[in-house]
N, C-alpha and C positions, 0 to 999 in steps of 0.2 A: 258672504256670511263665514267665510273662511278666517277673514281677520277677526273679527265678533268671538271665534271657537275656533282656535284654528290645530285643537288637536282629535280634527276628526275630517281627515279632505279626505277620506275614502267613504267615507258619506255620504258626503258634499258631493263627491264625484261621480260618485255612482247616479246620485240621484237626478243630478244635470245630464251624465248618460243615458239613464228610460225616458225622461221627461223630451229629450232631443228622439230621439230612438222615434217613440210616440207619435211625436208631430207630425212625420209621413204620414203614420197612419189614420190616425185621428185625429186631427185637431185642422189639419189640411191647410198649417200653414204653411210657410214659406222655405222654399230649397236654402236656401244660403243661409237662414235665422237655424234651421237644423245642423248643417253642414259647421257653424260656428258656435252650437252648442254641444255639438260631440268633441270637438278640440279640444274647448273649454272643458269637458271631461274629463277627458283623458290628460291634459295641461292640468288641472285640480288633481288627479288619480298619481302624479309622477311628483308631485310639488312636495319638499319638507321645509321645514319651518327650518331656519336658517338658526347654528347654534347661539350663536350672539345675541341674538333678537328677545331677550325674556324678558328686557326692560321693558318696564310697562309705559308707555307715553303718558303726560303730566295731561293735569285738564286742559292747556291752552295747545295739547296734541304734537307738542316739540319735546324728545327722548331730549334728557342733558343738561336739561334747563335748569339755572337757578334761580329764586328771586331773591336782588338786590335789593339792601335796602339803603337810603342814602345816608351817608358817612356823619357821624354826630359829630359838631363845633364846639 
């Protein structure tokens, strides 16, 4: 979610934290999953988009790739 919409790390981080903490009480989930979710939520809240990564990826998924045509004879 954060890769698709990198402008909202606080919203996604809070959602991850809320659902991870609720999994202790309501869902009866695995403890390790809840702990990893809490760690992931904290990491998401602390994450900031790098300054130089404003370039959107191309269709092939690689940035900086240019299409080269065959040389004319």
